[in-house]
N, C-alpha and C positions, 0 to 999 in steps of 0.2 A: 518599516522599510529601511529606515535610517540605521537601526541596529544590525539588520542584515547586511548592509553595505559596509559598516564599520567592521564587522567580523571578516567579510570577504578582503577588504583592503588590509586588515590587520595580518592575514594569512600571507598576503603578498609581501608585507613589511617583515614579517618574521623570516620568510625564504631570503629576502634580500640581505638581511643583517646576518643571518646564520651563514651566508655565504661570502660575507664581505672580509677582506683582509684588514680593513681599517676599524673594524668593529671592536669597541671596548668591552671586553668580556665581564666587566662589573655591570653594565647596563642591560645585559642580556637576560631580561625577565619579561614575564607577560604584561605586567603593569605598563612598562615602557612602550611596548607595541600597543597597547590599548590607548594610552594617551596619544601616542603619535598617529594612530589610526582616527582618533576622534578629531584631530586637526586635519588630516589629510582628506577624509571623507568629503566635508563641505568644500574643500579646494577643487577636488575632482569634479564634484557636482556643479560648481560655479563655472569651471572651465568648460564643461559640457554645455551649460546654459550659454556661455559666452559664444560658442561655436554655433549653436542653434539658432541664435538670435542675430547673428551677423552674417549677412549674404556676401560669400565669397571674399573672406578677408585676405589681404596680402600676406606673404611670408613674414614681412616685417611687422605687421599687425599681429599676427599669431604669436611670434617671438616675444614682442613687447608685452601683450596681454597676458600670455602664460606666465611670465616672470611677475607681472603685477599681481595676478591672481594668487600665485604661491607666495609672494611676499605679504599679502594681506592675512594668510592664515598661518604661516609657518616662519620659523626664525632661518637665519642665513644657513645655518648647518642642515636644516632639514629640507631645504629647497630641492637638492638633489633627489631626495626620496620621492618627492612629488613627480618629477620627470620620470624616474624609475618605474614608479606605479603606472604612469600612462605608457610607457613603453611595454611593460609587461601585459598590460591590458590590451594593447593594439598589435603588439608584435610577438608576444609571448617570450620576450627577452628583456633583461633589464637595461640594456643599453642599446643604442642605435645611432643612426646618422642625426645630424643637427635636427632638433625636434621640429622646428617650423617647416624646414624642407621636407621632412617625412610627411608630414600632415598635408602639405601641398601636394607632394608626389602621389600619395595615396588618394587624395581628393578628401575634402571635409566630410562629405556624406558617408564615404567608405570608412574613413577613419572613425567617425561617430558610430556607425554600425558596429564595427568590430569592437570598439570600446565598450559600448552598451551590452553587447552579446556577452562578452567575457565578464562584465561586471555584474550583469543581472542573472547570469546562469548559476545553476547550483553546482 
């Protein structure tokens, strides 16, 4: 299952960087996407677990914990990708409103449902 999720997230990473103005063409290779995806997958799963195990977290708690989870797995330059993947999986776009505000506005259950539906679908 982890391999499937890494491939799915890798596709989102590739789409993001392929469209990015800030992308360094020297790093545009599949190995880079695979390495980043191997780091992003556990971060995304950890964030899902955090939301599932915390009953009605506040906006501030979501914001703080999402950054803490991202920092646990990713370096400073990769954290933006973590949030972009979450936006893509939940809103089908790579950017959106302030992340925690969006989660609270959607509702944690609806956000998780959208995230999982897009993450686990073929």
